[in-house]
C-alpha positions, -999 to +999 in steps of 0.1 A: -408-031-295-431-032-265-441-005-241-429-023-210-395-027-195-403-061-181-429-087-174-432-077-138-439-040-147-466-051-171-482-074-145-482-046-120-499-023-145-525-051-153-532-055-116-538-018-112-561-017-142-581-047-131-585-031-096-595+001-113-620-017-135-637-031-104-640+004-090-652+018-123-679-009-126-691-001-091-692+036-100-710+027-133-738+010-113-741+039-089-742+064-118-768+043-137-790+040-106-787+078-101-796+084-137-827+063-134-839+085-105-836+117-127-869+125-143-867+162-150-833+166-167-828+144-197-794+159-205-780+152-170-795+117-171-778+110-205-745+125-194-745+103-162-752+072-183-725+080-209-699+089-182-705+057-163-703+035-193-674+053-209-650+051-179-655+013-174-652+008-212-619+027-215-604+008-185-614-025-201-598-014-234-565-007-217-566-042-201-573-057-236-544-037-251-520-049-224-530-085-231-525-080-269-490-065-262-481-095-242-490-120-270 
């Protein structure tokens, strides 16, 4: 049994996630550039890098899961 009530609902969710992924990838680049500028706080630099990469990765995983559910 799937998670979605219909094909249209699933497509709407996929569209939202794809748009979110674009935003997350832009934010990731911003956070990574910011992290590169930090020279006196290794912990903050690492947290920015992890945060940036983690958000985009989770959104991508959701998109992949939706595709698997459809197959």
